[in-house]
C-alpha positions in Angstrom: 97.0 151.0 23.5 100.0 149.3 25.0 100.5 145.6 24.6 99.7 143.9 27.9 102.6 142.3 29.7 102.0 138.6 29.9 101.9 137.2 33.4 105.0 135.4 34.6 103.6 132.3 36.2 105.4 129.8 38.3 105.3 126.1 37.6 101.8 124.7 37.2 100.8 121.1 37.4 99.1 120.6 34.0 98.7 117.0 34.8 96.1 118.0 37.3 93.8 119.1 34.4 91.4 116.4 33.6 91.3 115.2 30.0 88.4 112.8 30.4 86.0 112.9 27.5 82.3 113.5 28.1 80.5 111.5 25.5 76.9 112.4 26.4 75.4 114.9 23.9 72.7 117.4 24.8 74.7 119.4 27.4 73.6 123.0 27.3 75.8 124.5 30.0 73.2 126.2 32.1 75.5 126.7 35.1 77.1 130.1 35.5 80.9 129.9 35.8 83.8 132.4 35.9 86.5 132.3 34.8 86.0 129.8 32.0 87.5 129.0 28.6 86.1 127.1 25.6 87.8 126.0 22.4 86.9 124.0 19.3 87.8 120.4 18.6 90.1 118.0 20.6 93.1 120.3 20.1 91.3 122.5 22.5 92.2 120.3 25.4 95.9 121.3 25.2 95.1 124.9 24.2 92.8 125.3 27.2 95.6 124.3 29.6 97.7 127.3 28.4 94.7 129.6 28.6 93.7 128.4 32.1 97.2 129.1 33.5 96.4 132.8 32.9 92.8 132.7 33.9 93.4 130.9 37.2 95.8 133.7 38.3 93.1 136.3 37.6 94.7 137.2 34.3 92.9 138.8 31.3 90.7 136.9 28.8 92.6 138.5 25.9 95.9 137.2 27.1 94.4 133.8 27.7 92.9 133.3 24.2 96.1 134.5 22.6 98.4 132.2 24.6 95.9 129.3 24.3 95.7 129.0 20.5 99.5 129.6 20.2 99.9 126.1 21.5 98.0 124.8 18.4 99.9 127.1 16.1 103.2 125.7 17.4 102.2 122.1 16.8 103.6 120.4 13.8 100.5 118.8 12.2 98.4 119.3 9.1 95.8 121.3 10.9 96.9 124.8 12.1 100.1 126.7 11.7 103.1 126.4 9.5 103.0 122.6 9.7 99.5 122.7 8.0 98.5 121.5 4.6 99.2 124.0 1.8 97.0 125.6 -0.9 96.8 124.0 -4.3 100.1 125.7 -5.3 102.0 124.2 -2.4 102.1 127.3 -0.1 100.9 127.5 3.5 98.9 130.6 4.2 97.5 131.5 7.6 94.6 133.5 8.9 93.8 134.7 12.4 91.6 137.1 14.4 91.4 138.3 18.0 88.8 140.4 19.8 88.0 141.7 23.2 84.6 142.5 24.8 84.9 146.2 24.1 84.9 145.9 20.3 88.7 146.1 19.9 89.8 143.6 17.2 92.6 142.7 14.8 93.0 140.2 12.0 95.5 139.0 9.4 94.9 136.8 6.3 97.0 135.2 3.6 100.0 135.5 5.9 103.0 133.4 5.0 106.1 132.3 6.9 105.0 133.7 10.3 104.7 131.2 13.1 102.1 132.9 15.2 99.5 134.8 13.2 97.3 135.3 16.3 100.0 137.5 17.8 100.3 139.5 14.7 96.5 140.0 14.7 96.8 141.3 18.2 99.5 143.7 17.2 97.3 145.0 14.4 94.6 145.6 17.0 96.8 147.4 19.5 99.4 149.2 17.3 97.6 150.3 14.1 94.5 152.3 13.3 93.3 149.3 11.2 91.5 146.0 11.9 92.6 143.8 9.0 96.0 143.3 7.2 96.5 140.8 4.4 99.2 139.2 2.3 102.6 140.8 1.9 101.5 143.9 3.8 100.6 141.7 6.9 104.0 140.0 6.6 105.8 143.3 6.3 104.1 144.5 9.4 104.9 141.3 11.3 108.6 141.6 10.4 108.7 145.2 11.5 107.2 144.1 14.8 110.0 141.6 15.3 108.4 138.4 14.2 111.0 136.2 12.4 110.4 134.9 8.9 110.4 131.1 9.0 111.5 128.9 6.1 109.0 128.2 3.4 109.2 124.4 3.8 106.2 122.0 4.1 106.2 119.7 7.2 106.8 116.0 6.4 103.1 115.2 7.0 101.9 118.1 4.8 104.3 117.1 2.1 103.0 113.5 2.0 99.4 114.6 1.9 100.1 117.2 -0.8 101.9 114.7 -2.9 98.9 112.4 -2.7 96.5 115.2 -3.5 98.5 116.1 -6.6 97.7 112.6 -8.0 94.0 113.3 -8.3 93.5 117.0 -7.6 90.3 116.0 -5.7 88.7 119.0 -4.1 85.5 118.2 -2.3 84.6 118.9 1.4 84.1 115.8 3.5 82.2 116.2 6.8 83.9 115.4 10.1 86.6 113.0 9.0 88.2 112.9 12.5 91.1 111.3 14.3 93.4 112.0 17.2 96.0 113.7 15.0 93.8 116.7 14.3 94.3 116.9 10.5 92.4 118.1 7.5 88.9 117.2 6.3 89.3 118.2 2.6 91.0 115.2 1.2 91.4 112.8 -1.8 88.6 110.3 -1.5 90.9 107.4 -1.2 92.5 109.0 1.8 89.3 109.7 3.6 90.0 107.1 6.3 93.6 108.3 6.8 94.9 111.4 8.6 92.4 114.1 7.6 90.5 116.5 9.9 89.6 120.1 10.6 91.8 123.1 10.0 90.8 125.7 12.7 91.0 126.3 16.4 88.7 129.0 17.9 88.7 130.0 21.6 86.5 132.1 23.8 87.0 133.0 27.4 85.5 134.9 30.3 88.0 136.1 33.0 87.5 136.9 36.7 87.1 140.6 35.9 84.0 139.8 33.9 85.6 140.5 30.5 85.2 138.3 27.4 87.8 137.6 24.8 88.1 135.5 21.7 90.6 134.2 19.1 90.5 132.1 16.0 93.5 130.8 13.9 93.6 128.6 10.9 95.5 127.4 7.8 92.3 127.4 5.9 91.1 124.7 3.6 93.8 122.3 2.4 94.5 122.7 -1.3 92.3 125.8 -1.5 92.7 128.2 -4.5 95.6 130.5 -3.9 94.3 133.6 -2.2 91.2 132.0 -0.7 90.3 133.3 2.8 87.6 131.7 4.9 85.6 133.0 7.9 88.3 132.7 10.6 89.9 136.2 10.3 86.6 138.0 9.5 85.1 139.7 12.5 81.5 138.8 12.8 81.9 135.6 10.7 84.5 133.4 12.4 84.6 135.4 15.7 82.6 138.0 17.5 82.8 139.2 21.1 80.7 141.7 23.1 80.8 142.1 26.9 77.2 143.0 27.0 75.8 140.0 25.0 78.4 137.2 24.7 81.1 135.7 22.6 81.0 133.1 19.8 83.4 131.3 17.5 82.8 129.1 14.5 84.4 126.1 12.7 83.6 124.3 9.5 82.9 125.4 5.9 83.9 129.1 6.1 82.0 130.2 3.1 78.7 129.3 4.7 79.7 131.1 7.9 80.6 134.3 6.0 77.3 134.2 4.1 75.3 134.4 7.4 77.7 136.5 9.4 77.5 133.5 11.7 79.1 134.5 15.0 77.6 138.0 15.0 74.3 136.3 14.5 74.9 134.0 17.5 75.8 136.9 19.7 72.8 138.9 18.6 70.5 136.0 19.4 72.1 136.0 22.9 71.4 139.7 23.1 67.8 138.9 22.5 67.8 136.6 25.5 68.6 133.2 24.0 70.9 130.8 25.9 74.3 130.2 24.2 73.1 126.7 23.2 69.9 128.0 21.6 71.7 130.9 19.9 74.1 128.5 18.3 71.2 126.2 17.2 69.4 129.2 15.6 72.5 130.2 13.7 73.0 126.7 12.4 69.3 126.5 11.4 69.8 129.8 9.4 72.5 128.0 7.3 70.3 124.9 6.8 67.4 127.1 5.6 69.5 128.2 2.7 69.5 124.7 1.3 66.0 123.5 2.1 64.5 121.3 -0.7 68.0 120.3 -1.8 70.5 117.6 -0.7 73.5 120.0 -0.6 73.5 120.2 3.2 74.9 116.7 3.5 78.3 118.0 2.4 78.3 121.1 4.7 79.4 121.1 8.3 79.4 124.2 10.5 79.6 124.4 14.3 79.4 127.2 16.7 80.3 127.6 20.4 79.2 130.5 22.5 79.7 132.0 26.0 77.5 134.4 27.9 78.7 137.3 30.1 77.6 135.1 33.1 79.7 132.1 32.1 76.9 130.0 30.6 78.1 128.1 27.5 76.8 125.9 24.7 77.3 124.7 21.2 75.5 123.4 18.2 76.4 122.0 14.7 74.8 120.8 11.5 76.1 117.2 11.5 77.2 114.9 14.3 81.0 114.8 14.9 81.8 118.3 16.2 83.2 118.6 19.7 84.6 121.4 21.9 86.7 121.6 25.1 85.6 123.3 28.2 87.8 124.3 31.2 86.8 126.1 34.3 88.9 124.5 37.1 92.2 122.8 37.6 90.4 119.5 37.5 87.9 120.2 34.8 89.1 120.3 31.1 86.7 118.1 29.2 85.7 117.4 25.6 82.0 117.7 24.9 80.2 116.3 21.9 78.1 119.0 20.4 74.4 118.7 19.8 73.5 118.6 16.1 70.7 118.6 13.6 71.7 115.6 11.3 73.3 112.3 12.1 
């Protein structure tokens, strides 16, 4: 396959895109819309703008979801990309996956010193016979494809949070510790009201040609064990796309998503006729069922968003606090609070 040439677009008034937050929960997205793009968390507002520039010009969903999450990868924060929080040994390692509606997919994991892992994942899909490259092999492939090696230096924010973490070596997930800076949720307890948030952006889109596409990129858990890989680069866990049934992406505690093949489960529920919202709810309930008669679920957050081939969309999560951004017009790019099981 040949890499698609990205559309050369003229100037586009991004200011025209609304960024008003929709605080009412319970929205299930019954209307059919095309083209449309969804992405996880408040970082999705800016990511959606880049994706919408492509979709509004009748571009392809795969190009849109790649360009969209590259915005987040480029941002210098403790959330996604090389500015993210490191593993417990002080190194930033990145994971990403990308998939189209025909089953073509590519992924990378444990990738160091490469700014845009999502683009490397696409090269894996389009230029190799493989789906998944990891570690030094993924880095070697990226360099051979012309991606520059960046310096192995922590961002100033990441260095501060890592220095604080080293004082206690505290390693416990905390659910939905959110703020506007989009930073990491796995934090020393005394920093729980500071700058900590999620570590992933996932995006799914439907273009004007009727094709679905999805992407997911992450720095993984802050202070994770060296070599840990979560759900984001695993096709069927963090991301799954099928033109006949729908697309889904996940966020939250990746180990739980892997155990249930979460996004594949969501898409299969849609194949059976469930709406995107109900498919996400059923997948969330499958995770909760694993912990019935225990109190472990209080420390676990997982959220899914999904998109049907008709442009219907929805989301669901375990605990309150998860939100996702939806864009389907120059004047509609809004943040929606997901429905949830537990407050």
